[in-house]
C-alpha positions in Angstrom: -7.5 -8.2 8.9 -5.9 -4.8 8.2 -2.7 -4.3 10.0 -2.2 -1.2 12.2 1.4 -0.3 12.8 3.2 2.8 14.2 4.5 5.0 11.4 8.1 4.0 12.2 7.2 0.4 11.3 5.7 1.5 8.0 9.1 2.7 6.8 10.2 -0.9 6.7 7.7 -1.4 3.9 9.4 1.1 1.5 10.5 -0.8 -1.6 8.3 -3.8 -1.0 5.9 -5.1 -3.7 2.3 -6.0 -2.9 -1.0 -6.9 -4.7 -4.1 -4.8 -4.5 -6.9 -6.4 -2.6 -9.4 -3.7 -3.8 -9.4 -1.0 -6.4 -7.1 1.9 -5.3 -9.0 5.1 -6.3 -6.7 6.5 -4.9 -7.1 4.7 -1.6 -7.7 1.0 -0.9 -6.1 -2.2 0.5 -3.0 -4.2 -0.6 -1.5 -7.4 0.6 2.3 -7.7 1.3 3.3 -11.2 2.4 0.5 -12.3 4.8 -0.5 -8.8 5.9 -3.1 -6.4 4.5 -2.5 -2.6 4.6 -4.6 0.5 3.9 -2.7 2.6 1.3 -3.1 5.4 -1.2 -1.6 6.0 -4.6 0.0 9.2 -5.9 -3.4 10.0 -7.5 -3.7 7.2 -10.1 -6.4 4.5 -10.1 -5.1 0.9 -9.8 -7.4 -2.1 -10.4 -7.8 -5.0 -8.0 -5.3 -7.8 -8.4 -2.4 -5.5 -9.7 1.1 -5.2 -8.4 2.1 -2.1 -6.5 5.4 -0.9 -4.9 5.6 1.1 -1.6 7.4 4.3 -2.6 7.2 6.3 0.6 5.6 6.9 3.9 4.0 10.2 4.9 3.2 10.1 8.6 0.8 7.1 8.9 0.0 7.0 5.2 1.6 4.4 2.9 2.1 5.6 -0.6 2.3 3.1 -3.5 2.8 3.2 -7.3 1.7 0.7 -9.9 4.5 -1.7 -11.1 
């Protein structure tokens, strides 16, 4: 299940590491701990099963970068 949070709660994710559950091209899903989130990259493609870090939140969008 994909988690829906208010944007204030998303800010708690900044700096956390997750694993892609789908290809990010540039949007897709990642898992952090036991939760799955819809995210987007800064434009790069990231394959499924790769590590990503939450680098910022823009409104309700979670932005990640490959690690």
